[in-house]
Steps between C-alpha positions, in 0.01 A plus 500: 500500500196635685484872572484574873376825641453617860288793606351642817137401553234758420161538670330326206722192568318414825281228340813349339686509833208328673501229230875446540463484879226236460725298264790521748271393784382200297863403428585530871187305605389807696198621303286466814706777662441767233272769643591797282268699280542767233408795721751413772770416253446830319508695827814325625692534171378833367320679786626799699740279700621214279617200700651298216616522139459259212713430195323334210704273279396455138615244244441607139250762624298258716491543879667185624617569855532748783698597808325667790741664749532760774763665711609378838779625723809343652600647834829306483595649162322827565367474144172431330448171321258356253282207593368300209155377607407322177686398185307304242555405141228318308594144403485586131770767550739308725847439372525811286666716766204700633549399862866592485412830328251586778754419775775688316276807480422473872872479577557808281223688680647396836839641408347814347298558819794444737372170633727259680314185409233327296326213670201270465357170625453181304296194587730219606349256247548733202822342370488669156490844666763407759736385226435812299572728794820313591627529141456877532719502813222527761550306820244366746489637855470164670550647846185718475141388544212711365217567744161641402196640678176511298126495554382432851850483653591840353173648617536357850850635542411838348214544749716436807576796718 
């Protein structure tokens, strides 16, 4: 039985985190959208105002996955929540329980921090992930559609007065 260990990311993990993000982007066919760099990642995770947190998952002492998450807020619940931005387990470590361990730890943190929910998005073609999430008891929010402003559209709206 492999030994699983979870730990909060440290500043010296930034290169590892960037590698895991690149691997996730390749898996999701979104490598062309990755614009991050070590300096920004370090600032946003470990700077004076951290915007996100990362859990590193290890299998037999080898970094094999991560979860990047941050707090959001539900006005309806009047409680904070945790939004899971990225969850990734390297193919060589799939099936040993690391993904479940990462989500279990996030659920534990959510309860410890008084959060009312843990949520995330999944690509609609990612059947292995969808099945995994359903087996854990997660349910899709089919009545919600995600909208996003980036790049030029974000800049244009932000400049309007």
